[in-house]
VEXMIMAR-54401 format. One record per residue (C-alpha): residue in one letter; x, y, z; residue number from 1. Coordinates in pm, 1 decimal, padded with zeros to 6 digits, always signed. Example, Ala and Ser with C-alpha at 12.3 -4.5 7.8 and 13.67 -1.06 7.14 Angstrom:
<nodes>
<node type="A" east="+01230.0" north="-00450.0" up="+00780.0" seq="1"/>
<node type="S" east="+01367.0" north="-00106.0" up="+00714.0" seq="2"/>
</nodes>
This chain:
<nodes>
<node type="M" east="+00019.8" north="+03262.6" up="-00628.8" seq="1"/>
<node type="T" east="-00334.9" north="+03076.3" up="-00711.8" seq="2"/>
<node type="S" east="-00403.3" north="+02752.6" up="-00455.8" seq="3"/>
<node type="S" east="-00303.5" north="+02530.8" up="-00683.5" seq="4"/>
<node type="N" east="+00047.9" north="+02675.0" up="-00787.5" seq="5"/>
<node type="R" east="+00116.0" north="+02633.0" up="-00418.0" seq="6"/>
<node type="H" east="+00016.4" north="+02272.0" up="-00366.5" seq="7"/>
<node type="V" east="+00268.6" north="+02189.3" up="-00620.2" seq="8"/>
<node type="Q" east="+00541.8" north="+02411.3" up="-00468.2" seq="9"/>
<node type="I" east="+00449.8" north="+02229.2" up="-00139.0" seq="10"/>
<node type="V" east="+00460.5" north="+01890.3" up="-00274.0" seq="11"/>
<node type="E" east="+00782.0" north="+01985.6" up="-00508.9" seq="12"/>
<node type="S" east="+00948.0" north="+02108.6" up="-00204.4" seq="13"/>
<node type="L" east="+00909.4" north="+01820.1" up="+00034.3" seq="14"/>
<node type="R" east="+01058.1" north="+01599.6" up="-00264.2" seq="15"/>
<node type="S" east="+01340.0" north="+01812.7" up="-00288.3" seq="16"/>
<node type="T" east="+01394.9" north="+01889.0" up="+00038.8" seq="17"/>
<node type="G" east="+01304.7" north="+01585.4" up="+00258.0" seq="18"/>
<node type="V" east="+01181.8" north="+01790.6" up="+00574.6" seq="19"/>
<node type="A" east="+01005.8" north="+02117.0" up="+00626.1" seq="20"/>
<node type="S" east="+00747.4" north="+02246.4" up="+00891.2" seq="21"/>
<node type="V" east="+00464.9" north="+02453.8" up="+00844.1" seq="22"/>
<node type="R" east="+00630.0" north="+02779.5" up="+00949.7" seq="23"/>
<node type="E" east="+00905.3" north="+02693.1" up="+00672.3" seq="24"/>
<node type="L" east="+00658.5" north="+02638.8" up="+00368.4" seq="25"/>
<node type="A" east="+00485.2" north="+02961.2" up="+00451.8" seq="26"/>
<node type="A" east="+00794.5" north="+03169.1" up="+00505.9" seq="27"/>
<node type="R" east="+00932.0" north="+02960.5" up="+00173.2" seq="28"/>
<node type="L" east="+00549.8" north="+03080.6" up="-00015.3" seq="29"/>
<node type="Q" east="+00525.4" north="+03377.4" up="+00157.0" seq="30"/>
<node type="V" east="+00180.4" north="+03319.6" up="+00310.3" seq="31"/>
<node type="S" east="+00026.9" north="+03244.4" up="+00631.1" seq="32"/>
<node type="E" east="+00066.1" north="+02945.0" up="+00867.3" seq="33"/>
<node type="S" east="-00291.0" north="+02900.9" up="+00868.1" seq="34"/>
<node type="T" east="-00322.6" north="+02914.6" up="+00467.1" seq="35"/>
<node type="I" east="-00049.7" north="+02637.6" up="+00493.0" seq="36"/>
<node type="R" east="-00267.3" north="+02415.6" up="+00715.8" seq="37"/>
<node type="R" east="-00549.2" north="+02434.5" up="+00487.2" seq="38"/>
<node type="D" east="-00342.7" north="+02338.6" up="+00180.9" seq="39"/>
<node type="L" east="-00218.4" north="+02083.1" up="+00360.4" seq="40"/>
<node type="K" east="-00555.5" north="+01955.2" up="+00508.0" seq="41"/>
<node type="L" east="-00700.7" north="+01954.4" up="+00130.7" seq="42"/>
<node type="L" east="-00354.8" north="+01798.6" up="+00024.0" seq="43"/>
<node type="D" east="-00395.5" north="+01520.4" up="+00250.8" seq="44"/>
<node type="R" east="-00756.8" north="+01481.7" up="+00153.0" seq="45"/>
<node type="N" east="-00702.8" north="+01415.7" up="-00215.8" seq="46"/>
<node type="G" east="-00407.7" north="+01152.9" up="-00099.6" seq="47"/>
<node type="E" east="-00104.4" north="+01352.2" up="-00242.1" seq="48"/>
<node type="L" east="+00047.7" north="+01350.4" up="+00146.8" seq="49"/>
<node type="I" east="-00027.5" north="+01198.1" up="+00470.0" seq="50"/>
<node type="R" east="-00031.5" north="+01439.0" up="+00780.3" seq="51"/>
<node type="T" east="+00059.9" north="+01375.6" up="+01102.1" seq="52"/>
<node type="Y" east="+00167.8" north="+01580.2" up="+01393.2" seq="53"/>
<node type="G" east="+00482.4" north="+01846.1" up="+01383.8" seq="54"/>
<node type="G" east="+00680.5" north="+01919.5" up="+01076.7" seq="55"/>
<node type="A" east="+00724.5" north="+01729.7" up="+00747.7" seq="56"/>
<node type="A" east="+00892.7" north="+01432.1" up="+00658.5" seq="57"/>
<node type="L" east="+00962.9" north="+01256.3" up="+00283.8" seq="58"/>
<node type="S" east="+00874.1" north="+00912.8" up="+00251.3" seq="59"/>
<node type="L" east="+00888.3" north="+00794.3" up="-00112.9" seq="60"/>
<node type="R" east="+00814.9" north="+00456.0" up="-00194.2" seq="61"/>
<node type="T" east="+01033.0" north="+00372.3" up="-00454.1" seq="62"/>
<node type="S" east="+01146.9" north="+00066.1" up="-00668.1" seq="63"/>
<node type="A" east="+01466.3" north="+00052.3" up="-00497.3" seq="64"/>
<node type="G" east="+01349.6" north="-00023.9" up="-00162.2" seq="65"/>
<node type="Q" east="+01529.1" north="+00288.4" up="+00004.6" seq="66"/>
<node type="G" east="+01211.1" north="+00424.9" up="+00142.5" seq="67"/>
<node type="A" east="+01129.4" north="+00639.9" up="+00397.4" seq="68"/>
<node type="S" east="+01429.6" north="+00932.2" up="+00540.6" seq="69"/>
<node type="A" east="+01415.6" north="+00904.7" up="+00878.3" seq="70"/>
<node type="A" east="+01159.7" north="+01165.0" up="+01072.8" seq="71"/>
<node type="E" east="+01282.9" north="+01418.5" up="+01175.1" seq="72"/>
<node type="P" east="+01158.3" north="+01578.6" up="+01567.9" seq="73"/>
<node type="G" east="+00817.6" north="+01762.3" up="+01460.8" seq="74"/>
<node type="A" east="+00750.1" north="+01572.1" up="+01162.5" seq="75"/>
<node type="E" east="+00396.4" north="+01649.8" up="+01006.1" seq="76"/>
<node type="L" east="+00334.5" north="+01468.5" up="+00647.8" seq="77"/>
<node type="V" east="+00468.0" north="+01212.0" up="+00466.7" seq="78"/>
<node type="V" east="+00463.1" north="+01235.8" up="+00073.5" seq="79"/>
<node type="E" east="+00433.5" north="+00893.8" up="-00122.7" seq="80"/>
<node type="E" east="+00483.7" north="+00838.9" up="-00511.9" seq="81"/>
<node type="P" east="+00164.4" north="+00851.6" up="-00680.7" seq="82"/>
<node type="F" east="+00007.0" north="+00535.1" up="-00776.5" seq="83"/>
<node type="D" east="+00097.3" north="+00544.5" up="-01176.3" seq="84"/>
<node type="V" east="+00472.7" north="+00583.6" up="-01082.1" seq="85"/>
<node type="S" east="+00461.5" north="+00346.9" up="-00855.2" seq="86"/>
<node type="A" east="+00277.4" north="+00097.5" up="-01077.8" seq="87"/>
<node type="A" east="+00539.9" north="+00180.9" up="-01396.1" seq="88"/>
<node type="H" east="+00861.4" north="+00033.3" up="-01125.1" seq="89"/>
<node type="D" east="+00938.3" north="-00354.7" up="-01191.2" seq="90"/>
<node type="C" east="+00629.0" north="-00421.7" up="-01374.8" seq="91"/>
<node type="A" east="+00804.3" north="-00791.8" up="-01523.9" seq="92"/>
<node type="M" east="+00798.0" north="-00923.9" up="-01150.4" seq="93"/>
<node type="K" east="+00488.6" north="-00779.6" up="-01048.5" seq="94"/>
<node type="E" east="+00272.9" north="-00956.8" up="-01357.5" seq="95"/>
<node type="A" east="+00498.9" north="-01245.6" up="-01277.5" seq="96"/>
<node type="M" east="+00401.1" north="-01272.4" up="-00909.5" seq="97"/>
<node type="A" east="+00036.8" north="-01174.1" up="-01046.3" seq="98"/>
<node type="E" east="+00034.5" north="-01465.9" up="-01280.1" seq="99"/>
<node type="R" east="+00143.7" north="-01723.1" up="-00951.1" seq="100"/>
<node type="A" east="-00125.0" north="-01591.2" up="-00722.5" seq="101"/>
<node type="A" east="-00384.6" north="-01599.8" up="-00974.8" seq="102"/>
<node type="E" east="-00314.6" north="-02008.1" up="-00960.5" seq="103"/>
<node type="L" east="-00391.4" north="-02020.0" up="-00611.9" seq="104"/>
<node type="I" east="-00751.4" north="-01859.1" up="-00647.2" seq="105"/>
<node type="A" east="-00991.7" north="-02174.0" up="-00687.9" seq="106"/>
<node type="D" east="-01331.0" north="-02073.0" up="-00862.9" seq="107"/>
<node type="E" east="-01615.5" north="-01992.8" up="-00591.0" seq="108"/>
<node type="S" east="-01345.5" north="-01859.8" up="-00369.5" seq="109"/>
<node type="V" east="-01370.8" north="-01529.5" up="-00157.6" seq="110"/>
<node type="V" east="-01079.3" north="-01343.4" up="-00186.8" seq="111"/>
<node type="V" east="-00902.5" north="-01004.6" up="-00076.6" seq="112"/>
<node type="L" east="-00695.7" north="-00775.1" up="-00247.5" seq="113"/>
<node type="D" east="-00509.5" north="-00527.6" up="-00069.6" seq="114"/>
<node type="I" east="-00405.7" north="-00168.6" up="-00157.0" seq="115"/>
<node type="G" east="-00114.7" north="-00146.3" up="-00395.9" seq="116"/>
<node type="T" east="+00015.2" north="-00200.1" up="-00776.5" seq="117"/>
<node type="T" east="+00057.9" north="-00571.1" up="-00818.9" seq="118"/>
<node type="T" east="-00325.0" north="-00678.9" up="-00675.4" seq="119"/>
<node type="P" east="-00507.5" north="-00473.7" up="-01006.1" seq="120"/>
<node type="L" east="-00283.5" north="-00744.5" up="-01175.1" seq="121"/>
<node type="I" east="-00389.7" north="-01034.6" up="-00985.3" seq="122"/>
<node type="A" east="-00762.6" north="-00909.1" up="-01033.2" seq="123"/>
<node type="R" east="-00668.5" north="-00878.5" up="-01404.9" seq="124"/>
<node type="R" east="-00626.5" north="-01246.5" up="-01411.6" seq="125"/>
<node type="L" east="-00929.9" north="-01291.5" up="-01241.8" seq="126"/>
<node type="R" east="-01153.7" north="-01147.4" up="-01521.9" seq="127"/>
<node type="G" east="-01456.8" north="-01377.5" up="-01635.1" seq="128"/>
<node type="R" east="-01397.6" north="-01674.7" up="-01324.6" seq="129"/>
<node type="P" east="-01661.5" north="-01728.9" up="-01052.2" seq="130"/>
<node type="V" east="-01509.1" north="-01557.2" up="-00768.0" seq="131"/>
<node type="T" east="-01577.5" north="-01289.9" up="-00516.1" seq="132"/>
<node type="V" east="-01341.6" north="-01014.9" up="-00479.3" seq="133"/>
<node type="I" east="-01339.0" north="-00788.9" up="-00203.9" seq="134"/>
<node type="T" east="-01071.9" north="-00438.3" up="-00181.9" seq="135"/>
<node type="S" east="-01060.1" north="-00135.3" up="-00137.3" seq="136"/>
<node type="N" east="-00840.4" north="-00077.7" up="-00394.6" seq="137"/>
<node type="V" east="-01003.0" north="+00151.8" up="-00699.0" seq="138"/>
<node type="A" east="-00724.6" north="+00009.4" up="-00956.9" seq="139"/>
<node type="V" east="-00912.6" north="-00284.2" up="-00874.1" seq="140"/>
<node type="L" east="-01259.8" north="-00197.1" up="-00940.2" seq="141"/>
<node type="D" east="-01120.1" north="-00084.8" up="-01257.8" seq="142"/>
<node type="E" east="-01004.8" north="-00358.2" up="-01363.5" seq="143"/>
<node type="L" east="-01346.6" north="-00586.3" up="-01279.5" seq="144"/>
<node type="R" east="-01625.0" north="-00330.1" up="-01279.1" seq="145"/>
<node type="D" east="-01740.5" north="-00439.1" up="-01629.9" seq="146"/>
<node type="D" east="-01683.5" north="-00823.5" up="-01534.1" seq="147"/>
<node type="E" east="-02011.0" north="-00977.2" up="-01482.4" seq="148"/>
<node type="A" east="-01855.9" north="-01361.7" up="-01387.0" seq="149"/>
<node type="V" east="-01680.4" north="-01167.8" up="-01089.1" seq="150"/>
<node type="R" east="-01887.3" north="-01071.3" up="-00773.2" seq="151"/>
<node type="L" east="-01715.8" north="-00745.6" up="-00642.4" seq="152"/>
<node type="V" east="-01771.1" north="-00605.8" up="-00323.2" seq="153"/>
<node type="L" east="-01581.8" north="-00261.5" up="-00248.9" seq="154"/>
<node type="L" east="-01486.3" north="-00154.9" up="+00080.3" seq="155"/>
<node type="G" east="-01628.2" north="+00182.1" up="+00174.4" seq="156"/>
<node type="G" east="-01422.9" north="+00456.8" up="+00312.7" seq="157"/>
<node type="V" east="-01219.9" north="+00749.1" up="+00252.6" seq="158"/>
<node type="L" east="-01067.7" north="+00803.9" up="-00070.8" seq="159"/>
<node type="R" east="-00696.1" north="+00858.1" up="-00117.2" seq="160"/>
<node type="R" east="-00693.4" north="+00978.4" up="-00478.7" seq="161"/>
<node type="N" east="-00326.2" north="+00995.1" up="-00519.9" seq="162"/>
<node type="Y" east="-00311.0" north="+00573.0" up="-00426.4" seq="163"/>
<node type="R" east="-00620.2" north="+00490.7" up="-00565.3" seq="164"/>
<node type="S" east="-00729.3" north="+00340.7" up="-00203.9" seq="165"/>
<node type="L" east="-01050.7" north="+00383.2" up="+00052.8" seq="166"/>
<node type="V" east="-00930.3" north="+00388.7" up="+00389.3" seq="167"/>
<node type="G" east="-00988.1" north="+00478.8" up="+00714.3" seq="168"/>
<node type="S" east="-01255.3" north="+00366.6" up="+00988.4" seq="169"/>
<node type="L" east="-01553.2" north="+00290.9" up="+00770.6" seq="170"/>
<node type="T" east="-01304.2" north="+00036.4" up="+00583.1" seq="171"/>
<node type="E" east="-01216.8" north="-00113.7" up="+00873.5" seq="172"/>
<node type="A" east="-01546.4" north="-00155.7" up="+00972.2" seq="173"/>
<node type="A" east="-01682.1" north="-00309.7" up="+00681.1" seq="174"/>
<node type="L" east="-01370.4" north="-00569.0" up="+00685.5" seq="175"/>
<node type="R" east="-01541.1" north="-00686.4" up="+01039.0" seq="176"/>
<node type="Q" east="-01813.7" north="-00788.1" up="+00849.1" seq="177"/>
<node type="V" east="-01567.7" north="-01006.9" up="+00579.5" seq="178"/>
<node type="S" east="-01510.1" north="-01377.6" up="+00584.5" seq="179"/>
<node type="A" east="-01257.5" north="-01492.3" up="+00370.1" seq="180"/>
<node type="D" east="-01070.7" north="-01757.5" up="+00210.9" seq="181"/>
<node type="L" east="-00759.2" north="-01567.6" up="+00103.9" seq="182"/>
<node type="V" east="-00602.5" north="-01203.0" up="+00110.5" seq="183"/>
<node type="F" east="-00336.0" north="-01075.6" up="-00122.4" seq="184"/>
<node type="L" east="-00157.6" north="-00888.3" up="+00110.5" seq="185"/>
<node type="S" east="+00089.7" north="-00609.9" up="-00003.6" seq="186"/>
<node type="C" east="+00370.0" north="-00450.2" up="+00220.9" seq="187"/>
<node type="T" east="+00651.8" north="-00238.9" up="+00214.8" seq="188"/>
<node type="G" east="+00913.8" north="-00414.4" up="+00401.4" seq="189"/>
<node type="V" east="+00984.2" north="-00768.0" up="+00502.8" seq="190"/>
<node type="R" east="+01254.5" north="-00783.4" up="+00771.1" seq="191"/>
<node type="A" east="+01536.2" north="-01014.6" up="+00822.8" seq="192"/>
<node type="N" east="+01357.3" north="-01093.3" up="+01199.1" seq="193"/>
<node type="G" east="+01001.2" north="-01187.4" up="+00958.5" seq="194"/>
<node type="H" east="+00846.9" north="-00892.3" up="+01077.3" seq="195"/>
<node type="V" east="+00623.0" north="-00769.1" up="+00753.6" seq="196"/>
<node type="V" east="+00573.4" north="-00387.6" up="+00763.4" seq="197"/>
<node type="D" east="+00477.1" north="-00113.6" up="+00556.5" seq="198"/>
<node type="D" east="+00562.8" north="+00269.0" up="+00557.3" seq="199"/>
<node type="M" east="+00205.2" north="+00435.1" up="+00576.8" seq="200"/>
<node type="A" east="+00073.6" north="+00470.1" up="+00893.4" seq="201"/>
<node type="V" east="-00279.9" north="+00495.5" up="+00731.3" seq="202"/>
<node type="E" east="-00285.8" north="+00158.6" up="+00535.6" seq="203"/>
<node type="A" east="-00175.7" north="-00057.2" up="+00793.2" seq="204"/>
<node type="P" east="-00473.4" north="-00112.7" up="+01012.7" seq="205"/>
<node type="I" east="-00668.1" north="-00187.4" up="+00688.6" seq="206"/>
<node type="K" east="-00418.0" north="-00458.6" up="+00615.8" seq="207"/>
<node type="Q" east="-00450.5" north="-00574.6" up="+00967.7" seq="208"/>
<node type="A" east="-00819.1" north="-00575.4" up="+00918.5" seq="209"/>
<node type="M" east="-00762.3" north="-00773.9" up="+00593.6" seq="210"/>
<node type="I" east="-00602.5" north="-01000.6" up="+00791.0" seq="211"/>
<node type="E" east="-00846.1" north="-01086.0" up="+01062.1" seq="212"/>
<node type="A" east="-01126.9" north="-01113.3" up="+00787.9" seq="213"/>
<node type="S" east="-00916.0" north="-01455.6" up="+00618.9" seq="214"/>
<node type="D" east="-00865.4" north="-01756.0" up="+00649.1" seq="215"/>
<node type="R" east="-00506.2" north="-01764.1" up="+00464.1" seq="216"/>
<node type="V" east="-00259.9" north="-01489.0" up="+00409.5" seq="217"/>
<node type="V" east="-00102.0" north="-01484.7" up="+00116.9" seq="218"/>
<node type="L" east="+00214.3" north="-01196.6" up="+00088.4" seq="219"/>
<node type="V" east="+00293.9" north="-01067.0" up="-00250.4" seq="220"/>
<node type="A" east="+00637.1" north="-00932.1" up="-00213.4" seq="221"/>
<node type="S" east="+00908.3" north="-00873.9" up="-00471.7" seq="222"/>
<node type="E" east="+01287.2" north="-00935.5" up="-00400.2" seq="223"/>
<node type="V" east="+01273.0" north="-00530.8" up="-00347.4" seq="224"/>
<node type="K" east="+01084.7" north="-00549.7" up="-00037.8" seq="225"/>
<node type="F" east="+01344.4" north="-00765.0" up="+00142.5" seq="226"/>
<node type="P" east="+01423.6" north="-00563.9" up="+00377.1" seq="227"/>
<node type="G" east="+01223.5" north="-00304.8" up="+00195.5" seq="228"/>
<node type="T" east="+01119.1" north="+00004.3" up="+00393.8" seq="229"/>
<node type="G" east="+00874.7" north="+00068.3" up="+00689.9" seq="230"/>
<node type="S" east="+00787.8" north="+00104.5" up="+01037.2" seq="231"/>
<node type="Q" east="+00452.1" north="-00026.7" up="+01096.5" seq="232"/>
<node type="R" east="+00401.0" north="-00378.0" up="+01168.7" seq="233"/>
<node type="L" east="+00124.5" north="-00586.2" up="+00967.7" seq="234"/>
<node type="C" east="+00235.6" north="-00973.0" up="+01069.9" seq="235"/>
<node type="T" east="+00503.5" north="-01165.3" up="+01061.1" seq="236"/>
<node type="L" east="+00626.5" north="-01429.4" up="+00859.2" seq="237"/>
<node type="S" east="+00465.0" north="-01710.3" up="+01090.4" seq="238"/>
<node type="D" east="+00103.5" north="-01557.4" up="+01014.7" seq="239"/>
<node type="V" east="+00174.6" north="-01591.1" up="+00620.3" seq="240"/>
<node type="D" east="+00023.5" north="-01911.7" up="+00416.0" seq="241"/>
<node type="F" east="+00226.6" north="-01802.6" up="+00095.7" seq="242"/>
<node type="L" east="+00518.4" north="-01596.4" up="+00013.7" seq="243"/>
<node type="I" east="+00503.9" north="-01496.9" up="-00354.4" seq="244"/>
<node type="T" east="+00823.7" north="-01324.7" up="-00461.1" seq="245"/>
<node type="T" east="+01077.4" north="-01282.3" up="-00710.2" seq="246"/>
<node type="G" east="+01478.0" north="-01487.4" up="-00720.6" seq="247"/>
<node type="G" east="+01655.8" north="-01212.4" up="-00605.5" seq="248"/>
<node type="A" east="+01472.5" north="-01183.2" up="-00229.2" seq="249"/>
<node type="D" east="+01680.9" north="-01232.7" up="+00075.9" seq="250"/>
<node type="P" east="+01744.6" north="-01637.0" up="+00088.4" seq="251"/>
<node type="R" east="+01739.8" north="-01648.2" up="+00483.8" seq="252"/>
<node type="T" east="+01417.6" north="-01454.7" up="+00516.5" seq="253"/>
<node type="L" east="+01244.7" north="-01718.9" up="+00254.4" seq="254"/>
<node type="E" east="+01415.0" north="-01977.3" up="+00500.9" seq="255"/>
<node type="L" east="+01254.2" north="-01807.8" up="+00798.2" seq="256"/>
<node type="C" east="+00913.9" north="-01804.6" up="+00648.7" seq="257"/>
<node type="R" east="+00971.2" north="-02194.2" up="+00516.5" seq="258"/>
<node type="Q" east="+01054.3" north="-02248.1" up="+00886.9" seq="259"/>
<node type="A" east="+00754.9" north="-02087.3" up="+01004.6" seq="260"/>
<node type="G" east="+00530.2" north="-02324.8" up="+00832.9" seq="261"/>
<node type="G" east="+00462.6" north="-02122.5" up="+00478.6" seq="262"/>
<node type="N" east="+00490.6" north="-02208.3" up="+00126.2" seq="263"/>
<node type="V" east="+00751.5" north="-01965.6" up="-00075.7" seq="264"/>
<node type="I" east="+00657.0" north="-01940.0" up="-00389.0" seq="265"/>
<node type="V" east="+00939.3" north="-01786.9" up="-00662.7" seq="266"/>
<node type="A" east="+00800.2" north="-01624.1" up="-00953.2" seq="267"/>
</nodes>
């Protein structure tokens, strides 16, 4: 079996079973545990999964908000949907939110666009405008790379090919040098208690650094993110200046945002 075939089988195995250990994968594919570890390291580097410590757990970002399965003892991996698959979910809601988001951006503003599939749609609406866009989202780069009106700042970091993003200590260090007017923040869940959460541990520090670098926070979260999934707390609704969402979002959580001083925009 070639290494590429093994990689496909590892990912498919995790998608079908939800959990697996290095030992189980080695037995299933009839290779050594050291071979599996090398495979996992490469898959992690390419953004197709994220290694943690122990065994394996599936955590898919889905449009229905039915996210990560509970981590089993000894969990080692988290697998997420590829960017293109995630981008195909709830397109009408994402386009509507992006339209309202772009209306908040004044000419000459400095804005941070987060990792995710909605922020590239915001970027598309900024073409031809005199704004500065700072991002670690490669899909945002693809939208704006040829636009001479937009000053585009791409943060450094490790490339996660599967989700078209840059992450890691270099990204965090770069954000410490940034001062922005607005950050457009994505997440995987907005809890009823006001916690804004994400299900990718590798992205959470980047998002937190973006919040710290920006004067105002615009949370872009469709109705499927209420309550959504995730255990990595990014901030609370009291930290959010604007919440852009869609008509089916939980009204009690929206009211909690208003009570905390946030402006709620329903796209």
